[in-house]
C-alpha positions as CSV (number, residue, x, y, z in Angstrom):
1,X,-21.9,-6.4,-10.2
2,X,-20.8,-3.3,-12.1
3,X,-19.4,-0.4,-10.2
4,X,-19.3,2.9,-12.0
5,X,-16.6,5.3,-10.8
6,X,-17.9,8.7,-9.6
7,X,-16.2,12.1,-9.7
8,X,-15.5,11.8,-6.0
9,X,-13.7,8.4,-6.3
10,X,-10.0,7.8,-6.3
11,X,-7.8,4.8,-7.2
12,X,-5.1,4.4,-4.6
13,X,-2.2,2.4,-5.9
14,X,-0.1,1.1,-3.1
15,X,3.7,0.7,-3.4
16,X,4.0,-0.8,-6.9
17,X,7.8,-0.5,-6.7
18,X,10.7,-2.5,-8.1
19,X,11.8,-3.8,-4.7
20,X,8.4,-5.4,-4.2
21,X,8.4,-7.1,-7.6
22,X,10.3,-10.3,-8.7
23,X,14.0,-9.6,-8.5
24,X,13.6,-6.9,-5.9
25,X,14.9,-6.9,-2.4
26,X,11.6,-7.7,-0.8
27,X,9.9,-9.4,-3.7
28,X,6.2,-10.3,-3.5
29,X,5.4,-13.4,-5.6
30,X,3.8,-12.3,-8.9
31,X,3.9,-8.7,-7.8
32,X,4.6,-7.5,-11.3
33,X,1.7,-9.6,-12.7
34,X,-0.8,-7.0,-11.5
35,X,0.8,-4.0,-13.4
36,X,-1.3,-4.4,-16.6
37,X,-4.4,-4.7,-14.5
38,X,-3.6,-1.7,-12.4
39,X,-3.0,0.3,-15.6
40,X,-6.4,-0.8,-17.0
41,X,-8.1,0.2,-13.7
42,X,-6.3,3.5,-13.7
43,X,-7.9,4.4,-17.0
44,X,-11.3,4.1,-15.3
45,X,-10.6,6.8,-12.8
46,X,-10.2,10.5,-13.1
47,X,-8.3,10.6,-9.8
48,X,-5.3,8.4,-9.1
49,X,-2.9,8.5,-6.1
50,X,0.3,6.6,-5.9
51,X,2.1,5.7,-2.7
52,X,5.9,5.1,-2.5
53,X,7.8,3.4,0.3
54,X,10.8,5.8,0.8
55,X,13.2,4.6,3.6
56,X,16.4,6.3,4.8
57,X,19.6,4.3,5.6
58,X,19.4,2.3,8.9
59,X,15.6,2.5,8.9
60,X,14.0,0.9,11.9
61,X,12.3,-1.8,9.7
62,X,15.6,-3.1,8.4
63,X,16.9,-6.3,10.0
64,X,20.4,-5.0,9.4
65,X,19.7,-2.0,11.7
66,X,19.4,-4.4,14.6
67,X,22.4,-6.5,15.7
68,X,21.9,-10.3,15.5
69,X,18.4,-9.9,13.9
70,X,17.3,-11.5,10.7
71,X,14.5,-10.6,8.2
72,X,11.0,-11.6,9.2
73,X,11.8,-11.7,12.9
74,X,9.9,-9.3,15.1
75,X,11.1,-6.8,17.8
76,X,9.3,-4.6,20.2
77,X,9.7,-0.8,19.6
78,X,8.1,2.3,21.2
79,X,4.9,1.9,19.1
80,X,4.5,-1.9,19.3
81,X,5.7,-5.0,17.4
82,X,7.8,-4.3,14.4
83,X,8.4,-6.9,11.7
84,X,12.0,-6.7,10.4
85,X,12.5,-6.8,6.6
86,X,15.4,-7.0,4.2
87,X,16.7,-3.6,3.2
88,X,14.3,-2.2,0.6
89,X,13.0,0.9,-1.0
90,X,16.0,3.0,0.0
91,X,15.5,6.6,-0.9
92,X,16.7,7.4,-4.4
93,X,17.5,3.8,-5.3
94,X,16.3,1.9,-8.4
95,X,14.5,-0.5,-6.0
96,X,12.4,2.4,-4.7
97,X,11.3,3.4,-8.2
98,X,7.9,2.5,-9.5
99,X,7.8,-0.6,-11.7
100,X,8.8,0.6,-15.2
101,X,5.6,-0.8,-16.8
102,X,3.3,1.2,-14.5
103,X,1.6,3.6,-16.8
104,X,-0.5,6.1,-14.9
105,X,0.6,9.5,-16.2
106,X,-2.6,11.2,-14.9
107,X,-1.8,10.3,-11.3
108,X,-2.3,13.5,-9.3
109,X,-0.2,12.8,-6.2
110,X,2.8,10.6,-5.2
111,X,2.7,10.2,-1.5
112,X,6.0,9.0,0.1
113,X,5.9,7.2,3.4
114,X,8.3,5.5,5.8
115,X,10.8,8.3,5.4
116,X,11.2,8.8,9.2
117,X,14.1,6.6,10.4
118,X,12.4,5.6,13.7
119,X,8.9,4.9,12.6
120,X,7.7,2.4,10.0
121,X,4.7,3.2,7.8
122,X,2.5,0.5,6.3
123,X,-0.5,2.7,6.0
124,X,-0.9,5.5,3.5
125,X,-2.7,7.5,6.1
126,X,-1.1,7.1,9.5
127,X,2.4,5.9,10.4
128,X,2.8,2.8,12.6
129,X,2.8,4.8,15.8
130,X,-0.9,5.5,15.0
131,X,-0.4,9.2,15.7
132,X,1.8,10.6,12.9
133,X,-0.4,11.5,9.9
134,X,0.9,11.4,6.4
135,X,-1.3,14.2,5.2
136,X,-3.2,12.0,2.7
137,X,-6.6,12.3,4.5
138,X,-6.4,16.1,4.4
139,X,-5.5,16.1,0.7
140,X,-8.4,13.8,-0.2
141,X,-10.9,15.9,1.9
142,X,-9.8,19.1,0.3
143,X,-10.3,17.5,-3.1
144,X,-13.7,16.2,-2.1
145,X,-12.6,12.6,-2.8
146,X,-14.7,10.3,-0.6
147,X,-14.6,6.8,-2.0
148,X,-11.3,5.0,-2.4
149,X,-10.5,1.8,-4.4
150,X,-7.2,0.3,-3.3
151,X,-4.8,-2.0,-5.2
152,X,-1.1,-2.8,-5.2
153,X,1.5,-4.3,-2.8
154,X,1.3,-5.9,-0.5
155,X,-2.3,-7.1,0.2
156,X,-1.6,-8.3,3.7
157,X,0.5,-5.3,4.9
158,X,0.4,-1.9,3.2
159,X,-2.9,-2.4,1.4
160,X,-4.5,-3.8,4.5
161,X,-3.5,-1.0,6.8
162,X,-4.2,1.7,4.3
163,X,-7.7,0.4,3.7
164,X,-8.5,0.0,7.4
165,X,-7.1,3.4,8.4
166,X,-8.9,5.1,5.5
167,X,-12.2,3.6,6.6
168,X,-11.5,4.7,10.2
169,X,-10.9,8.2,9.0
170,X,-14.3,8.3,7.3
171,X,-13.6,7.3,3.7
172,X,-15.5,4.6,2.0
173,X,-12.7,2.1,1.2
174,X,-12.9,-0.8,-1.2
175,X,-10.1,-3.3,-1.9
176,X,-9.7,-4.7,-5.5
177,X,-8.5,-8.1,-4.4
178,X,-7.2,-9.5,-7.7
179,X,-5.2,-6.3,-8.3
180,X,-3.1,-7.0,-5.2
181,X,-0.6,-9.6,-4.1
182,X,0.4,-10.7,-0.6
183,X,3.7,-11.1,1.2
184,X,2.0,-14.2,2.6
185,X,3.7,-14.6,5.9
186,X,2.1,-17.3,8.1
187,X,-1.5,-16.5,8.7
188,X,-1.1,-12.9,7.3
189,X,-3.7,-13.3,4.5
190,X,-6.3,-14.9,6.8
191,X,-5.7,-12.1,9.4
192,X,-6.1,-9.5,6.6
193,X,-9.4,-11.0,5.4
194,X,-10.7,-11.1,9.0
195,X,-9.6,-7.5,9.6
196,X,-11.4,-6.4,6.4
197,X,-14.6,-8.2,7.5
198,X,-14.4,-6.7,11.0
199,X,-13.9,-3.2,9.6
200,X,-16.6,-3.6,6.9
201,X,-14.1,-3.1,4.1
202,X,-15.5,-4.8,1.0
203,X,-13.3,-6.8,-1.4
204,X,-14.2,-6.8,-5.0
205,X,-12.8,-8.1,-8.3
206,X,-11.4,-5.9,-11.0
207,X,-14.2,-7.1,-13.3
208,X,-16.6,-5.2,-11.2
209,X,-15.0,-2.0,-12.4
210,X,-13.8,-3.1,-15.9
211,X,-16.9,-4.9,-17.2
212,X,-19.2,-2.5,-19.0
């Protein structure tokens, strides 16, 4: 199946940052392996948006912020269950920078998320309190961008929540599955696939866009 990008399409590249790649503080297995594919996909789109995790010191998602807690444990916070992570994507750090091989010079927007100390933000659209908007939806609507193709890191967290929130906000959202990699916590990938099915978010292969 060949999908031809339209002028109202955008490629949304989620958190392709050093800390999520091998050697980073919260490395996703083979996270760097998708970079050439993402670059190739980017050349198919006139409109590209990059998201960037951008945490302050003592962010609520850091296990080190909470006494006697370890990474990958969960706690209850005002907005629900919070998974605790190693310190990652600290504002201004090399870990928060985009992977050096990412080559999308025509990207029109870099959207930073997770910069509020007391709210985590997996989604590119709404922070984890499900009330605080990032502003991305308004930007896309003003640009008349209506169909979104998502790729990046990590499939079972930030890609998942971005796709589902985008769909709920009225955008057509499509996940390019082989241009993502998961954190792969217990059952997280199965839960993500089920969530995409429930929300009617299709998953495609990069060849659906790159084959001509």
